[in-house]
MIKOL-179907 format. One record per residue (C-alpha): x, y negated, z negated; residue number from 1. Coordinates in steps of 0.02 Angstrom, whole numbers. Example, Ala and Ser with C-alpha at 12.3 -4.5 7.8 and 13.67 -1.06 7.14 Angstrom:
% MIKOL-179907
R     px     py     pz resi
R    615    225   -390    1
R    684     53   -357    2
//
This chain:
% MIKOL-179907
R     px     py     pz resi
R  -1751   4740  -1262    1
R  -1708   4924  -1254    2
R  -1580   5017  -1362    3
R  -1480   5170  -1311    4
R  -1385   5262  -1449    5
R  -1273   5412  -1419    6
R  -1157   5526  -1517    7
R  -1038   5662  -1460    8
R   -970   5820  -1535    9
R   -806   5853  -1445   10
R   -776   6029  -1382   11
R   -617   6119  -1437   12
R   -459   6061  -1351   13
R   -513   5881  -1316   14
R   -363   5765  -1335   15
R   -349   5594  -1416   16
R   -310   5526  -1243   17
R   -476   5592  -1175   18
R   -569   5516  -1322   19
R   -485   5348  -1295   20
R   -521   5357  -1108   21
R   -707   5383  -1147   22
R   -707   5231  -1261   23
R   -617   5122  -1134   24
R   -730   5173   -990   25
R   -890   5149  -1091   26
R   -834   4975  -1147   27
R   -794   4935   -965   28
R   -978   4958   -918   29
R  -1002   4781   -982   30
R  -1017   4667   -830   31
R  -1039   4814   -711   32
R  -1209   4881   -764   33
R  -1354   4764   -726   34
R  -1457   4725   -880   35
R  -1327   4789  -1004   36
R  -1314   4654  -1137   37
R  -1202   4729  -1271   38
R  -1098   4886  -1295   39
R  -1021   4956  -1455   40
R   -925   5120  -1460   41
R   -803   5207  -1576   42
R   -756   5354  -1685   43
R   -881   5404  -1818   44
R   -821   5369  -1995   45
R   -973   5440  -2086   46
R   -946   5593  -2195   47
R  -1125   5644  -2148   48
R  -1093   5649  -1960   49
R  -1126   5837  -1942   50
R   -982   5852  -1820   51
R  -1031   5703  -1713   52
R   -862   5618  -1710   53
R   -893   5479  -1584   54
R  -1038   5369  -1540   55
R  -1106   5205  -1479   56
R  -1249   5086  -1455   57
R  -1296   4994  -1296   58
R  -1422   4854  -1286   59
R  -1515   4830  -1121   60
R  -1626   4686  -1070   61
R  -1773   4805  -1042   62
R  -1820   4987  -1016   63
R  -1808   4976   -826   64
R  -1627   4918   -839   65
R  -1590   5065   -952   66
R  -1675   5186   -833   67
R  -1574   5119   -685   68
R  -1413   5139   -786   69
R  -1430   5329   -781   70
R  -1399   5333   -593   71
R  -1274   5190   -583   72
R  -1114   5250   -495   73
R  -1003   5184   -637   74
R  -1100   5288   -763   75
R  -1103   5440   -648   76
R   -913   5430   -628   77
R   -891   5438   -818   78
R  -1013   5583   -834   79
R   -922   5684   -701   80
R   -771   5712   -813   81
R   -848   5682   -986   82
R   -996   5802   -990   83
R   -890   5962   -995   84
R   -802   5894  -1151   85
R   -952   5851  -1261   86
R  -1109   5906  -1348   87
R  -1211   5745  -1344   88
R  -1363   5681  -1434   89
R  -1457   5523  -1384   90
R  -1588   5407  -1457   91
R  -1675   5279  -1347   92
R  -1806   5155  -1403   93
R  -1891   4990  -1373   94
R  -1833   4854  -1492   95
//
């Protein structure tokens, strides 16, 4: 099993609608990304978030499934509009 964790700092001017769109599209990966077993995403409620206001965890069947996810067209479509809006941080590890 392979775990992918991510958190975003939103850039100034990002709307609630854009944040919700990101959540909806990430949740919709389920069933469209081979090897993706579970997806959790939402707004950060921690007072220690250091500005990271949104994040998620994805569980993949193995590292090769995770690596293929990066180039999947569904993921690339999300990145095309999302990347200009965020400062991301990621953690990926074998579980």
